[in-house]
VMD Tcl script that draws the C-alpha trace (Angstrom):
set ca {
  {110.15 97.46 79.05}
  {106.67 98.62 80.16}
  {105.00 98.10 83.49}
  {101.33 98.39 84.55}
  {100.55 101.33 86.81}
  {98.58 100.70 90.03}
  {95.78 102.83 91.49}
  {94.58 104.01 88.08}
  {91.53 103.19 86.05}
  {92.49 100.77 83.34}
  {96.05 99.95 82.35}
  {98.35 102.93 82.32}
  {101.74 102.08 80.85}
  {104.89 103.96 81.75}
  {108.56 103.24 81.02}
  {110.32 101.11 83.62}
  {113.41 102.43 85.32}
  {116.42 102.06 83.02}
  {120.00 101.37 83.98}
  {122.31 104.33 83.82}
  {125.37 103.65 81.70}
  {128.66 105.52 81.87}
  {129.80 105.44 78.27}
  {130.99 109.05 78.36}
  {133.15 108.70 81.45}
  {136.94 108.48 81.39}
  {139.09 105.45 82.15}
  {140.09 107.19 85.39}
  {136.47 107.17 86.53}
  {136.32 103.36 86.42}
  {139.76 102.97 88.00}
  {138.64 105.17 90.90}
  {135.45 103.13 91.17}
  {137.47 99.90 91.44}
  {140.06 101.57 93.70}
  {142.84 100.67 91.32}
  {145.77 103.04 91.42}
  {146.21 105.21 88.35}
  {149.48 107.13 88.40}
  {150.17 110.39 86.59}
  {153.97 110.05 86.60}
  {156.52 107.34 85.89}
  {157.70 105.47 88.97}
  {160.80 103.28 89.08}
  {158.59 100.20 89.32}
  {156.66 101.24 86.21}
  {159.85 101.80 84.21}
  {161.25 98.41 85.23}
  {158.02 96.59 84.36}
  {157.82 98.28 80.95}
  {161.51 97.66 80.18}
  {161.22 93.99 81.14}
  {157.92 93.63 79.27}
  {159.31 95.13 76.06}
  {162.40 92.92 76.27}
  {160.31 89.77 76.67}
  {157.97 90.88 73.86}
  {160.86 91.47 71.48}
  {162.36 88.05 72.20}
  {158.93 86.43 71.77}
  {158.50 88.16 68.39}
  {161.93 87.11 67.08}
  {161.81 83.48 68.25}
  {158.30 82.84 66.95}
  {159.06 84.54 63.62}
  {161.99 82.15 63.33}
  {159.72 79.17 64.01}
  {157.17 80.30 61.40}
  {159.90 80.91 58.80}
  {161.41 77.47 59.42}
  {158.05 75.72 59.00}
  {157.31 77.61 55.79}
  {160.62 77.02 54.00}
  {161.39 73.45 55.10}
  {159.18 70.90 53.38}
  {159.95 68.34 56.08}
  {157.64 70.36 58.33}
  {154.65 70.29 56.01}
  {152.63 67.98 58.26}
  {149.61 68.59 60.55}
  {151.60 68.73 63.80}
  {153.95 71.36 62.38}
  {151.05 73.37 60.98}
  {149.65 73.44 64.51}
  {153.07 74.40 65.84}
  {153.19 77.18 63.27}
  {149.77 78.36 64.36}
  {150.92 78.26 67.98}
  {153.91 80.38 66.99}
  {151.51 82.79 65.21}
  {149.37 83.01 68.36}
  {152.44 83.63 70.50}
  {153.66 86.19 67.97}
  {150.30 87.93 68.29}
  {150.64 87.71 72.08}
  {154.02 89.42 71.85}
  {152.51 92.22 69.75}
  {149.58 92.57 72.16}
  {151.88 92.71 75.18}
  {154.10 95.26 73.46}
  {151.00 97.37 72.73}
  {150.12 97.10 76.43}
  {153.60 98.27 77.44}
  {153.22 101.37 75.24}
  {149.80 102.11 76.78}
  {150.36 101.44 80.47}
  {151.56 103.39 83.49}
  {150.69 107.10 83.32}
  {149.49 106.64 79.73}
  {146.53 104.56 80.92}
  {144.72 107.67 82.15}
  {144.95 109.17 78.65}
  {143.24 106.22 76.96}
  {139.71 106.41 75.63}
  {137.31 103.63 76.58}
  {137.58 102.24 73.04}
  {141.39 102.12 73.14}
  {141.31 100.49 76.59}
  {139.00 97.75 75.32}
  {141.25 97.25 72.26}
  {144.26 96.90 74.56}
  {142.57 94.24 76.66}
  {140.93 92.44 73.72}
  {144.30 92.00 72.01}
  {145.67 90.33 75.13}
  {142.62 88.13 75.70}
  {142.43 87.03 72.06}
  {146.12 86.19 71.74}
  {146.39 84.36 75.05}
  {143.19 82.40 74.37}
  {144.47 81.40 70.92}
  {147.71 80.17 72.49}
  {145.90 78.10 75.13}
  {143.40 76.53 72.69}
  {146.23 75.76 70.27}
  {148.17 74.02 73.04}
  {145.13 71.87 73.70}
  {144.83 71.02 69.98}
  {148.49 69.96 69.91}
  {147.99 67.81 73.01}
  {145.02 66.03 71.39}
  {146.95 65.55 68.12}
  {149.94 64.07 69.96}
  {147.61 61.81 71.91}
  {146.08 60.51 68.70}
  {149.40 59.88 66.93}
  {151.09 58.21 69.91}
  {148.18 55.86 70.59}
  {147.90 54.90 66.91}
  {151.69 54.36 66.68}
  {152.24 56.98 64.01}
  {154.89 59.63 63.60}
  {152.58 62.08 61.86}
  {148.82 62.47 61.98}
  {146.78 61.35 58.98}
  {144.65 64.47 59.31}
  {144.19 66.16 55.92}
  {145.40 69.69 55.28}
  {141.79 70.80 54.87}
  {140.90 69.54 58.35}
  {143.96 71.22 59.81}
  {142.93 74.53 58.26}
  {139.40 74.11 59.63}
  {140.84 73.37 63.08}
  {143.07 76.46 62.91}
  {140.08 78.56 61.84}
  {138.06 77.25 64.81}
  {140.94 78.07 67.17}
  {141.03 81.71 66.06}
  {137.24 81.99 65.94}
  {137.07 80.84 69.57}
  {139.86 83.23 70.55}
  {138.20 86.19 68.82}
  {134.83 85.38 70.38}
  {136.20 85.22 73.92}
  {138.42 88.25 73.35}
  {135.71 90.50 71.93}
  {132.80 89.54 74.22}
  {133.62 92.20 76.86}
  {133.78 94.96 74.25}
  {130.31 94.07 72.99}
  {128.40 93.84 76.22}
  {130.00 91.74 78.93}
  {131.43 94.76 80.73}
  {130.45 96.85 83.74}
  {129.82 100.22 82.10}
  {126.18 99.93 83.11}
  {126.74 98.22 86.47}
  {129.58 99.78 88.43}
  {129.10 97.43 91.35}
  {130.09 94.53 89.06}
  {133.43 96.06 87.99}
  {136.54 94.00 88.71}
  {139.72 95.28 90.33}
  {142.30 94.03 87.84}
  {140.33 95.11 84.76}
  {138.12 98.00 85.99}
  {135.95 98.04 82.85}
  {135.35 94.28 82.86}
  {132.59 92.55 84.75}
  {133.69 90.21 87.51}
  {131.43 87.53 86.05}
  {133.45 87.60 82.81}
  {136.72 87.19 84.69}
  {135.23 84.24 86.56}
  {134.04 82.66 83.30}
  {137.38 83.23 81.54}
  {139.44 81.90 84.45}
  {137.31 78.79 84.95}
  {137.33 78.08 81.19}
  {141.13 78.23 81.08}
  {141.53 76.15 84.23}
  {139.28 73.48 82.71}
  {141.46 73.49 79.59}
  {144.52 73.09 81.83}
  {142.90 70.12 83.54}
  {142.02 68.53 80.20}
  {145.58 69.01 78.96}
  {146.93 67.43 82.15}
  {144.66 64.40 81.63}
  {145.71 64.05 77.97}
  {149.43 64.25 78.71}
  {149.09 61.98 81.74}
  {147.46 59.37 79.48}
  {150.31 59.75 76.97}
  {152.85 59.35 79.78}
  {151.19 56.21 81.17}
  {150.71 54.66 77.73}
  {154.32 55.25 76.69}
  {155.64 53.92 80.01}
  {153.60 50.72 79.65}
  {154.61 50.38 76.01}
  {158.26 50.71 76.94}
  {157.87 48.04 79.63}
  {156.32 45.59 77.16}
  {158.88 46.34 74.45}
  {161.84 45.98 76.84}
  {160.81 42.39 77.49}
  {160.96 41.66 73.75}
  {164.09 39.93 72.57}
  {164.54 42.29 69.62}
  {164.11 45.45 71.70}
  {166.40 48.20 70.41}
  {168.08 50.65 72.85}
  {167.15 53.56 70.59}
  {163.50 52.99 71.40}
  {164.22 53.61 75.09}
  {166.04 56.84 74.17}
  {163.08 57.95 72.08}
  {160.58 57.21 74.84}
  {162.68 58.90 77.52}
  {162.95 61.95 75.26}
  {159.19 62.02 74.84}
  {158.59 61.72 78.58}
  {161.03 64.55 79.27}
  {159.38 66.76 76.69}
  {155.90 66.05 78.04}
  {157.08 66.87 81.57}
  {158.63 70.16 80.44}
  {155.54 71.11 78.42}
  {153.07 70.47 81.21}
  {155.28 71.86 83.96}
  {156.09 75.09 82.13}
  {152.48 75.57 81.12}
  {151.13 75.11 84.64}
  {153.84 77.30 86.20}
  {153.28 80.14 83.72}
  {149.49 80.09 83.49}
  {147.99 78.81 86.73}
  {148.97 81.76 88.98}
  {147.35 84.28 86.64}
  {144.15 82.28 86.28}
  {143.86 81.80 90.05}
  {144.34 85.55 90.59}
  {141.69 86.32 87.94}
  {139.31 83.86 89.56}
  {139.80 85.43 92.99}
  {139.14 88.87 91.53}
  {136.09 87.60 89.66}
  {134.69 86.06 92.84}
  {135.09 89.41 94.59}
  {137.67 88.35 97.18}
  {138.10 91.44 99.38}
  {141.04 90.15 101.41}
  {143.03 89.09 98.33}
  {145.49 91.75 97.20}
  {145.26 90.79 93.53}
  {146.54 94.14 92.29}
  {149.91 93.58 93.99}
  {150.75 90.67 91.66}
  {148.72 91.61 88.58}
  {151.58 92.76 86.32}
  {153.85 89.90 87.34}
  {151.39 87.07 86.64}
  {150.61 88.64 83.26}
  {154.32 88.80 82.44}
  {154.67 85.17 83.54}
  {151.90 84.15 81.14}
  {153.63 86.06 78.35}
  {156.91 84.26 79.07}
  {155.09 81.02 78.24}
  {154.86 82.28 74.65}
  {158.67 82.25 74.64}
  {158.90 78.85 76.32}
  {156.50 77.38 73.74}
  {158.94 78.20 70.94}
  {161.81 76.62 72.87}
  {160.07 73.45 74.02}
  {158.07 72.69 70.88}
  {160.70 73.67 68.35}
  {164.24 73.89 69.65}
  {164.18 70.29 70.94}
  {163.61 69.16 67.35}
  {166.97 68.45 65.66}
  {165.67 69.24 62.19}
  {164.14 72.48 63.46}
  {167.40 73.54 65.08}
  {169.26 72.76 61.88}
  {166.81 74.90 59.90}
  {167.21 77.74 62.41}
  {170.98 77.69 61.95}
  {170.66 77.83 58.20}
  {168.19 80.71 58.36}
  {170.42 82.67 60.71}
  {173.52 81.94 58.66}
  {171.76 82.99 55.48}
  {170.81 86.27 57.16}
  {174.31 86.82 58.56}
  {176.06 86.14 55.29}
  {173.23 87.48 53.13}
  {173.23 84.36 51.05}
  {170.27 84.52 48.61}
  {170.95 80.98 47.41}
  {169.84 79.37 50.68}
  {167.65 76.32 50.18}
  {166.03 74.21 52.91}
  {167.02 70.63 53.60}
  {165.96 68.38 50.77}
  {163.17 65.92 51.41}
  {164.10 62.27 51.27}
  {162.29 60.65 48.36}
  {161.75 57.35 50.17}
  {158.95 58.77 52.31}
  {160.77 57.99 55.55}
  {159.22 60.97 57.25}
  {155.82 59.40 57.11}
  {156.92 56.08 58.53}
  {156.07 54.93 62.02}
  {158.57 52.05 62.24}
  {162.33 52.16 62.65}
  {164.67 50.06 60.54}
  {164.53 47.18 63.03}
  {160.75 47.14 62.94}
  {160.12 48.90 66.25}
  {157.69 51.75 66.64}
  {159.39 55.13 67.15}
  {157.90 58.25 68.67}
  {158.78 61.82 67.75}
  {160.47 62.71 71.02}
  {160.71 66.40 70.21}
  {156.99 67.12 70.43}
}
mol new
graphics top color blue
foreach p $ca { graphics top sphere $p radius 0.5 }
foreach p [lrange $ca 0 end-1] q [lrange $ca 1 end] { graphics top cylinder $p $q radius 0.2 }
display resetview
C-alpha cells in the first residue's frame, strides 16, 4: 500500500507501515504470549490425560471400523441413511485418529513442534469434528424427511448421497484449513487466543457460533420429529385397527431421538461455550483449566455416535456379531445376511397396513 507524503512538493509516495509477522518464532513464543503453560516435563496430570485420551481414541477407532465394515458387507444397509451413518463413522474414525495424533504431540512434546506441525495437529481436529457435526445435521434432516413422508428409507438417489457426502467433507476441510491459510494471529499477537495460541480469537468465535447454530437447528429438527410422531401416535391410537407394535416403534423412536439429542448437547455444548468465551476475550474465565476435558468430552461423542446410531439397530448388532465371530474363528466363508427378495426393506407399511418408523435411527 502507498500513501501520499505531506509537506512536499507534488506527490511523494512511500511504503506504508507493514505488519510484523512472527513466522520464524517457536510455538513456545506464542504460548508465552497467550500465557498458556507449556511444560518441559511429564506431570501426573499429563500422563493421565494422555492415557485416557489414547484409550478413548482406540475404542473410537475399533467401534467405527466395525460400523463401516458392517455397512459395506451387509446389503441390507445399502440405503441413503446407512451411507450417511457410514460417513458419520468415517468422520468419527478420522476424529479418533486426529485425537490420537494430538495425544502423541501434547504435553512436553508441544514445545518441540514446528509451527507447521502445530497447525496440522489443530487442523486435523477441526476438520474431523466439523465433519462429524455436519454429518449429524445431515442425518437429522434425512430422518425428518423420511418420518414426515411416512417412509422407512429415503428416496434420495445414490448420486445425491455421494454429492451430499462430498459437500460435508468440503465444508469440514474448508473450516479446518482456514486458520492455516490466514485466519491466525501470527501477524497480530494481540488477537491470539488462550486455548489455541496460534489461532485468532475471531476464528474461535466464528467456529463456536457456527457449531452452536448447528446445534440449535438440530434441536429444532428433532423437536419437530418428536412432536409429529407424538401427534401421529395419538391419532393412530384412536383408530380401531391400531396395532400395539406401532406404539412400540414410536416409543423406540422417541427414546432414540432423546438419547441422540441429549448426548450430543452434553458432549458438545461445554466445549463450544468455552471456545466462545475464549474467542470473546473473557479475562475472568479460566478456560485453560477445562480445555483438555471439554475436548475429551467432544471426542467421546464420536464413540456415543457409533453406539446410538448403530448398536440400537437389531440388524446392525447381528452383523457385528457375525463379523466378530468370523474374526474369532477365522472363518473365511462368512457371508452377510441375505436380502429378502420381496423388497420388504423398502416398504413403509407393516403387514396390518399401519405406517412403521425405523426406531433405531
